[in-house]
C-alpha positions as CSV (number, residue, x, y, z in Angstrom):
1,X,4.0,-39.2,180.8
2,X,7.4,-39.0,182.3
3,X,7.4,-39.1,186.2
4,X,9.4,-37.1,188.6
5,X,13.1,-38.3,188.5
6,X,12.4,-40.6,185.5
7,X,15.3,-40.5,183.0
8,X,13.6,-42.8,180.4
9,X,11.9,-41.3,177.2
10,X,8.3,-40.4,177.5
11,X,5.9,-43.4,177.3
12,X,2.4,-43.7,176.3
13,X,-0.3,-46.2,176.1
14,X,-2.0,-47.9,173.0
15,X,-5.0,-45.6,173.4
16,X,-3.0,-42.6,173.7
17,X,-0.9,-43.4,170.6
18,X,-4.3,-44.0,168.7
19,X,-5.6,-40.4,169.7
20,X,-2.1,-39.0,168.9
21,X,-2.0,-40.4,165.4
22,X,-5.5,-41.1,164.5
23,X,-4.6,-44.6,163.7
24,X,-6.7,-47.5,165.0
25,X,-5.5,-49.4,168.2
26,X,-5.3,-52.8,166.4
27,X,-2.8,-51.2,163.8
28,X,-0.7,-49.8,166.5
29,X,-0.6,-53.1,168.2
30,X,0.5,-55.0,165.1
31,X,3.2,-52.2,164.4
32,X,4.3,-53.0,168.2
33,X,4.4,-56.7,167.6
34,X,6.4,-56.5,164.3
35,X,9.0,-54.0,165.9
36,X,7.9,-50.8,164.1
37,X,7.1,-49.1,167.3
38,X,9.4,-49.4,170.4
39,X,8.2,-50.3,173.7
40,X,9.6,-51.4,177.1
41,X,8.8,-54.5,179.0
42,X,5.5,-54.5,180.8
43,X,5.5,-52.7,184.2
44,X,2.1,-53.4,185.5
45,X,-0.3,-50.7,184.2
46,X,2.2,-48.0,183.3
47,X,2.4,-46.8,179.7
48,X,5.1,-48.7,177.5
49,X,5.1,-47.4,174.0
50,X,7.9,-44.9,173.1
51,X,6.3,-41.7,172.2
52,X,9.0,-40.6,169.6
53,X,8.9,-44.1,167.8
54,X,5.2,-43.6,167.5
55,X,5.4,-40.4,166.1
56,X,8.1,-41.6,163.5
57,X,6.1,-44.6,162.7
58,X,2.8,-42.4,162.1
59,X,4.9,-40.1,159.8
60,X,6.1,-43.2,157.9
61,X,2.5,-44.5,157.4
62,X,1.5,-41.0,156.1
63,X,4.3,-41.0,153.5
64,X,3.2,-44.5,152.3
65,X,-0.4,-43.3,152.0
66,X,0.6,-40.4,149.9
67,X,2.8,-42.5,147.6
68,X,-0.1,-44.8,147.1
69,X,-2.4,-42.1,146.3
70,X,0.2,-40.6,143.8
71,X,0.6,-43.8,142.0
72,X,-3.3,-44.3,141.9
73,X,-3.7,-40.8,140.4
74,X,-1.0,-41.7,137.8
75,X,-2.7,-44.8,136.7
76,X,-6.1,-43.0,136.4
77,X,-4.5,-40.4,134.3
78,X,-2.7,-42.8,132.1
79,X,-6.1,-44.6,131.5
80,X,-8.0,-41.4,130.7
81,X,-5.0,-40.3,128.3
82,X,-5.4,-43.7,126.5
83,X,-9.0,-43.3,126.3
84,X,-8.8,-39.8,124.9
85,X,-6.0,-41.0,122.5
86,X,-8.2,-43.9,121.1
87,X,-11.2,-41.7,120.8
88,X,-9.3,-39.2,118.8
89,X,-8.0,-41.8,116.5
90,X,-11.4,-43.1,115.5
91,X,-14.4,-41.5,114.1
92,X,-17.1,-40.7,116.6
93,X,-19.8,-42.7,114.6
94,X,-17.7,-45.8,114.8
95,X,-17.5,-45.5,118.7
96,X,-21.3,-45.4,119.4
97,X,-24.3,-47.3,117.7
98,X,-24.1,-50.3,115.1
99,X,-21.6,-50.4,112.4
100,X,-22.6,-49.3,108.9
101,X,-23.9,-51.7,106.2
102,X,-26.5,-54.2,106.8
103,X,-29.1,-54.8,109.6
104,X,-27.5,-55.4,113.1
105,X,-28.7,-56.7,116.3
106,X,-27.5,-56.1,119.8
107,X,-26.5,-59.1,121.9
108,X,-29.6,-58.9,124.1
109,X,-31.9,-58.9,121.1
110,X,-30.0,-61.7,119.4
111,X,-30.3,-63.6,122.6
112,X,-34.0,-63.1,123.0
113,X,-34.6,-64.2,119.3
114,X,-32.6,-67.3,119.7
115,X,-33.9,-68.0,123.2
116,X,-30.5,-68.3,124.8
117,X,-28.4,-66.2,127.2
118,X,-26.1,-63.3,126.2
119,X,-23.0,-65.4,127.3
120,X,-24.2,-68.0,124.8
121,X,-24.3,-65.3,122.0
122,X,-20.9,-64.2,122.9
123,X,-19.4,-67.8,122.6
124,X,-21.1,-68.3,119.4
125,X,-19.4,-65.1,118.3
126,X,-16.2,-66.5,119.3
127,X,-16.9,-69.8,117.5
128,X,-17.8,-67.8,114.5
129,X,-21.2,-69.5,114.5
130,X,-22.6,-65.9,114.3
131,X,-21.1,-63.0,112.4
132,X,-20.4,-59.8,114.2
133,X,-18.5,-56.7,114.8
134,X,-16.7,-55.0,117.5
135,X,-17.4,-51.3,118.2
136,X,-18.0,-49.6,121.6
137,X,-20.0,-52.9,122.2
138,X,-20.5,-56.0,120.1
139,X,-23.0,-56.3,117.3
140,X,-24.4,-59.3,115.5
141,X,-25.6,-59.2,111.9
142,X,-29.3,-60.2,111.6
143,X,-28.6,-62.4,108.6
144,X,-26.5,-64.8,110.8
145,X,-29.1,-64.8,113.6
146,X,-31.8,-65.7,111.2
147,X,-29.5,-68.4,109.6
148,X,-28.7,-70.1,113.1
149,X,-32.4,-69.8,114.0
150,X,-33.2,-71.9,110.9
151,X,-30.4,-74.3,111.8
152,X,-31.6,-74.8,115.3
153,X,-35.2,-75.3,114.2
154,X,-34.0,-77.9,111.7
155,X,-31.8,-79.5,114.4
156,X,-34.7,-79.6,116.8
157,X,-36.8,-81.5,114.2
158,X,-34.1,-83.8,113.4
159,X,-33.1,-84.8,117.0
160,X,-35.3,-85.8,120.0
161,X,-34.5,-86.2,123.7
162,X,-34.5,-89.7,125.3
163,X,-38.0,-89.1,126.7
164,X,-39.3,-88.5,123.2
165,X,-37.5,-91.4,121.9
166,X,-38.9,-93.7,124.5
167,X,-42.4,-92.4,123.7
168,X,-41.7,-93.0,119.7
169,X,-40.4,-96.5,120.2
170,X,-42.8,-97.3,123.1
171,X,-40.1,-98.9,125.3
172,X,-38.0,-98.4,128.3
173,X,-34.6,-96.5,128.7
174,X,-32.9,-99.9,128.9
175,X,-34.4,-101.0,125.5
176,X,-33.3,-97.7,124.0
177,X,-29.7,-98.2,125.2
178,X,-29.8,-101.7,123.8
179,X,-31.0,-100.3,120.4
180,X,-28.1,-97.9,120.4
181,X,-25.6,-100.4,121.0
182,X,-27.3,-102.6,118.2
183,X,-26.9,-99.6,115.8
184,X,-30.6,-99.2,115.3
185,X,-30.8,-95.9,117.0
186,X,-28.3,-93.0,116.2
187,X,-26.9,-91.0,119.1
188,X,-24.7,-88.1,118.6
189,X,-21.9,-87.4,121.1
190,X,-21.9,-84.5,123.3
191,X,-24.7,-81.8,123.2
192,X,-25.2,-82.1,126.9
193,X,-28.7,-80.7,127.6
194,X,-29.9,-81.0,124.1
195,X,-31.7,-83.8,122.1
196,X,-29.2,-86.1,120.9
197,X,-31.2,-89.0,119.4
198,X,-32.1,-89.0,115.7
199,X,-35.8,-88.9,115.1
200,X,-35.5,-90.8,111.9
201,X,-33.6,-93.7,113.6
202,X,-36.0,-93.7,116.5
203,X,-38.9,-94.1,114.0
204,X,-37.1,-96.8,112.1
205,X,-36.4,-98.7,115.4
206,X,-40.0,-98.6,116.5
207,X,-40.9,-100.4,113.3
208,X,-38.3,-102.9,113.7
209,X,-39.3,-103.4,117.2
210,X,-43.0,-103.6,116.2
211,X,-42.0,-106.4,113.7
212,X,-40.1,-108.3,116.3
213,X,-42.9,-108.2,118.7
214,X,-45.2,-109.3,115.9
215,X,-42.9,-112.3,115.4
216,X,-42.8,-113.2,119.1
217,X,-46.6,-113.1,119.1
218,X,-46.9,-115.3,116.0
219,X,-44.2,-117.7,117.6
220,X,-46.1,-118.0,120.8
221,X,-49.5,-118.5,119.0
222,X,-47.9,-121.2,117.0
223,X,-46.5,-122.8,120.1
224,X,-49.9,-122.7,121.8
225,X,-51.5,-124.2,118.7
226,X,-48.9,-126.9,118.7
227,X,-49.4,-127.4,122.4
228,X,-53.2,-127.9,121.7
229,X,-52.6,-130.4,118.9
230,X,-50.6,-132.5,121.3
231,X,-53.4,-132.9,123.7
232,X,-55.3,-136.3,123.6
233,X,-58.7,-136.4,121.7
234,X,-61.6,-135.0,123.5
235,X,-64.2,-137.9,123.0
236,X,-64.9,-139.0,126.5
237,X,-62.2,-141.6,126.8
238,X,-59.5,-141.5,129.5
239,X,-56.1,-141.3,127.8
240,X,-52.7,-141.9,129.3
241,X,-49.4,-140.5,128.2
242,X,-46.3,-142.7,127.2
243,X,-44.8,-141.7,130.4
244,X,-47.7,-142.9,132.5
245,X,-48.3,-146.0,130.4
246,X,-44.6,-146.9,130.9
247,X,-44.9,-146.7,134.8
248,X,-48.1,-148.8,134.6
249,X,-46.3,-151.5,132.4
250,X,-43.1,-151.3,134.4
251,X,-41.2,-150.4,131.2
252,X,-39.2,-147.5,130.1
253,X,-40.6,-144.7,127.7
254,X,-38.5,-145.9,124.8
255,X,-39.6,-149.6,125.3
256,X,-43.3,-148.3,125.4
257,X,-43.0,-146.4,122.5
258,X,-41.5,-149.4,120.7
259,X,-44.5,-151.6,121.4
260,X,-46.7,-148.6,120.2
261,X,-44.8,-148.5,116.9
262,X,-44.9,-152.2,116.4
263,X,-48.6,-152.4,116.9
264,X,-48.5,-154.6,120.0
265,X,-49.9,-151.8,122.2
266,X,-52.9,-149.8,120.5
267,X,-52.5,-145.9,120.7
268,X,-53.4,-142.7,118.9
269,X,-50.9,-140.1,118.0
270,X,-52.1,-136.4,118.3
271,X,-49.3,-133.9,117.1
272,X,-45.9,-135.2,118.3
273,X,-47.4,-137.3,121.3
274,X,-48.8,-140.8,121.6
275,X,-51.7,-141.4,123.8
276,X,-52.9,-144.9,125.0
277,X,-56.5,-145.6,126.2
278,X,-56.6,-146.5,129.8
279,X,-58.4,-149.8,129.0
280,X,-55.8,-150.9,126.6
281,X,-53.0,-150.0,129.1
282,X,-54.6,-151.9,132.0
283,X,-55.2,-154.9,129.7
284,X,-51.5,-154.9,128.6
285,X,-50.6,-154.5,132.3
286,X,-52.8,-157.4,133.3
287,X,-51.4,-159.7,130.4
288,X,-47.8,-158.9,131.4
289,X,-48.6,-159.7,135.0
290,X,-50.1,-163.1,134.0
291,X,-47.1,-164.0,131.9
292,X,-44.9,-163.4,134.8
293,X,-47.1,-165.4,137.0
294,X,-47.0,-168.4,134.7
295,X,-43.2,-168.2,134.2
296,X,-42.9,-168.3,138.1
297,X,-45.0,-171.5,138.2
């Protein structure tokens, strides 16, 4: 309020401006800070907002709100008119219900039949994996749903997941990766979250891997049998290998083998190895020591 003798325009506070215009205090504060409402420098606790500028700004705000409401009504009227025009240009039986000709399924029914989501049905319609028509809502032909269901069942029988492939081949994930790199297992690209390994190739790889394991087992058995043939005769006699005999005679292994082959050192061959009786090796060592002693004399 203007005091006695005060020549300035009437001043009001933020709270008085809010009560006067019905606009929240934060909005009035924002309009004051951006210069929409005039105010004088702070004078303690005295009101500082110009009453006339507050009323002018409030009137401007009401005009803006009225213009926004008018534009909104125009848009709503235009939308309603467009809908009425579209409804008038098409028969009513095409706007509601499924199209004519052939059995149709709604998107939720097709999604339930194929065990997928409605969004997947829409994507398959866009990709033309399913046949459909657009009316007030989208519809799918039952024949295309049945066809895709058969394709998916056939696909599920032809492809397996990594876990199933591991069970078929009876190996680890690392071996599966090696078999894929080797080309024995076929893996299709993409199809994230779906089986991607050919069941037929996994079964063939299982047979190949079983054959390889059989060959490894046979090779190991042959090596064990060969190792058994290389053992000395089991007749109660102490046998020495060529290496031990060479150490006893002070010769090299090749020199000891040469004496065995020449017949100067009795030995028995088992498999690929020569074996010397300990008595023969000790006699040969004693004879060699005697010859060395006689040469020294």
